N, C-alpha and C positions, 0 to 999 in steps of 0.2 A: 267046641274048639279044644284041641289038645293043649297040653301045658306048653309044649314047645311053640306052637302056633300063637297062642295068646301072649307068650313071653315076647315073641318077635314083634307082634303088632302093637302091644301096649308099650313095649320098650321104645319103638319108633315114635309113638305118640308122645311119650314123656321126653324123648330126645328133642322133638320139635318144640314142645312147650318150654322146656328149660332153655333151649337155644334162643327162642324168641325173647325170653325174659333177660337172659344174659346179654343178648345183642343190644337190648335197650340200655342196660347198664354200661356196656362198652361204648355205645354211641354217646352217652352223656359224658363219660370220662374222656373219650376220644375227642369230642368237640372242645372240651376244656383244654386238652393238651395241644391240639393243633393251633389254637389261638395264641399259644405261648411257645413258639418254636425256639429250640435251643435250651429250654428249661428242663427237658427230660432226656435221659440217656436212652440208648437203643434197647437196653433190657426192659425198661418200663414200657416203652412203646410196643415192644413185642408182646409183653404180657397182656396188655389191654387188647391188642389186635387178636390174640388167640384165645381170649377169655371165653367167648361163647362156645367154641368148639370143644375146648377142654372141659369146661364146666358141665356141659350137657353129656359129654362122653363119660366123665367120671361119675356123674349122678346115675346114669342108666346102668353102668357096669358095676359100680361099687355100692349102690343103694337100692335101686329099684329091682334089678334082677335077683339079687340074693333074697330080698323080702318076698318077691313074688314066688320064687321057688320054695321058700320056706312055708308060706301060709296058704298058697293056692292049692286046692285039691287037684290031684292029677286027673280026675274024671269030671271036672267042672264043665257044665254045659252052658256056655255063654257066647254071645255074639256082640260085635261092636256095632254101634249105631252110626248114623251119618257123620256126626260131629267128630267122634274119635277116629272114625275111618278116614276122614279128610285130613285130620291132624297127622295120623300115621302115614298117610300118603306123602305129606310134606316132608316128614322125617325121612322116609325112604328116598325121596328125591334128593334131599340134602346129602345123604350118605352116598348115593350112586353118583351124584355130581362130583363129590370129593374124590371118590374112587376113580372115576373116569379121568379127572385131571391128573391124578397121581400116575395112572397108567400112561397117559400122554407124555408126561414129563419123563417117566422111566424109559419109554420106548425111544424117545428122542435122544436121550443120553446114551442108550445102548447102541443106536445106529451110529452116533458120532464116535463112541468108543471104538467101534470096529474100524471106522475110517482113520481114527487117530493111530491105531496100532499099525495100520498100513503106511501112513504118511508122516509119522513123527519119529524123531530120534532123540535119545537122551542127550541133554546138553552137557558137554565136557569141558567147556571153556574155563579158563582160570577165573577164580573169584566166586563161582557158584556151582562148581562141579560136585560139591557135597550135597546139593539138593537133588536127591535121587528121583523125585517126582516132577522134574522140570522137563518139558518136551517142546520141540520146535514144530510149528504147524504152518504150512503154506496157506496164505490168504487170510490169516487171522490178523485183525488190525490192533496190534499191541500185545497186551498181556491179559490173561484170564485165568480164573480158577474153575476147573471143570470137574464135575462129579459131585455126588452127594455123600456117599459113605466113605469113599477113598478118593478124595479130590486130588487132582494133579494140576500143577501150574503149567499153562501153555504159553509159549512165546511165539508171536508171529515172526515170520522170516524177515519182514521189513523192519520190525522193531529190533530184532537181534542185530541187524546190519546198521541201523541208524542211531539207536540210543548209545550213548557213551557207557563205558563200564559202570561209572558212578550212577548214572540214571537207571540203568538196568538193575543195579543192585537195590535201589530204593523201590523200584517197581515190583521186584520179586518180594522184597520185604513186606510191601503192602498186601500182596496176595497171601503171604504166609500168615499175616494177621487175620485175614478172612478165614483161612484154614484153621487156625488155632481157636477162633471164636465160633467155628462151625456155622458160618453165615450162609453157606449153601443149603444146609439142612434147614435153617430158619426160613430161607426163601421158599424152599419146598413146602414147608408146613403152612406158610401164609398162602401160597398158591393153591394148595389142596384143602385148606380148612373147610369142613362142612358146616357152614353157618349162614344165617340170614344177614348177618352184619356185613358180609362181603358185598352186598348189593347197594350199600349206602356210599355216598360221597365221602363221609367221614372216614370210613374204613380205607378207602383208596388214598385219601390224604394222609392217614395214619401210616399206611404202608410206605408212602413216598417219604414221609418224615423219618421213619425207621431207616430207610435206605440211605438218606442223607447222613444220619447220625452214625450208621455203620461204616460208611465211607470215611467220615471224619475221624472216627476212632482208629480205623486201619491206617489212615494217613499219619496220625499221631504215633502209632506204633512203629511205622516205617521211619519216621523222622527222628524219634528218640531225643527230642528237644535240641537237635543240632541244626543251627541255621543253614549251614551249607547243604545238609541233606534235604532240608525243606525246599531250597532253591532247586536242587537237582530233581526232586519229585515234581515240582511245578513245571519244570522244563520237560520232563518226561510226559506229563499229562498233555501239554500243548502239542508235542510231537505226535503222540498217539491219537489225539483228536483229529489231526490232519490225515492220519491213516484212515480213520473211520469215515471221513468225508470222501475219500478217494477209492473206497472198496465197496464191493457188493456183499461182503460177508455179513451174516446176521447171526445173533446168538441162537444156538440150537435149543437150549433149555432155559425156561424162566427161573430155574433154580441155580443158575450159574452166576458167578461173580465176574463182572467186567471191570477192568482197570479204569476205563474211560466211560463215564456216564454223562452223556451230552448235557442233560439238564442241570447237572451239578458242577460242570467244569468251572464256570466263572467263580462260584462261591468257594470251591476248593482251592483254586489258584490264589485268590485274594487272601484266604486264610494262611496259605503257605508263605507268601512273599511279603506280607505286611505285618509289622509288629514282631513280637518275640516268637520264637519257634514254638510249635505246638507242644504242650507237655505230654510226656509219654503216658500211655494208658496200659493197664494190664490186659492181656488177652482174656476176654470174658468167656465163661462157660455158657453152655446153652441154658437160657433162662427158663426154669421150670416153676417160676413163682406161682402162676395161675394153677398149674397142675397140683403143686404142693398144697396150696390153699384149698382147692376143691377137695383133694383127698383128705385133708385135715377136717374139713367140714363134714364130709361123708362119715369119717370115723366117729366124730362127735355125735352125729345123728344116730348112729348105731348104738353108741353108749347110752344115750338117753331113751332108747326104746322107740325111736321114730319109725323103725321098719314096719311095725304092726299098724301104726297110724297111717303110714303111706299105703299099706295094703287096703285098709278100710276106705281111704280116699279114692283109690283106684276102683274098688268095687262099687262105690257110690256113683262114680262117673260112668261106669259101664252100664249100670242099671237105670240111671236117671236121665242121662243125656240122650237126646233123640238120635 
């Protein structure tokens, strides 16, 4: 096996092994978190959800590959047995599945972007003409944040005609909160994450809980602790929900934010109209807690000389496993 070929196969095997271990850890933490809804913010929920994909990627790229290239002879003659070959195949399947889902989401967004350029126009109405990325779209039920890297706020023609200026203002503010928090990018990462954890019910429930927390945080940003704005936002949600029931429009990409999420409507409206107005929250940055932690651990392993130990462990598995 050439050095490049062995690096790819063994890297995939380590990716699958670390992914499985981190998925178990995420499952344990995730099970604890979903049994206590409302106790954890969107950032913590996202960190646990992405932990397996981030930990396995960082380990392979920052620990295994540098160690393998440093200590493995370029002319080494080795072959993988059945066990490591199977584990490497699982790793390859995880990577290809994540890549395919990323391509699907990207192509869907690209097709819609072409349609949007043909059928949308910049909103110039008083009160929100300063938002240069706001577009009108026929058939869209309400308001949405479209795109991943350069998201744009889309307003359905029915919403623009039906919502009052105050309701439209808070609806746009809600989507601005999603844009400032980079929630579409987070949705994209969750959708494409190459991990075994995604196949568990805990991962799906964790994603749903993150969605709920992200929507509530965006609501709080739009309301800014103003009771009148809270009532306007609740009214806009109810009106947009009616649009959603009367239209055949479906979200084009799973990475896009929709103003109206049917499963969260009752919870959000109750929070907005009952009790004091929601406290404002600062627009969060993309949470890289798990990536930072994994990279820090990888750096620490290098500092204590773990790279050579890892190489010896890998060589032992190659020679001993069937």
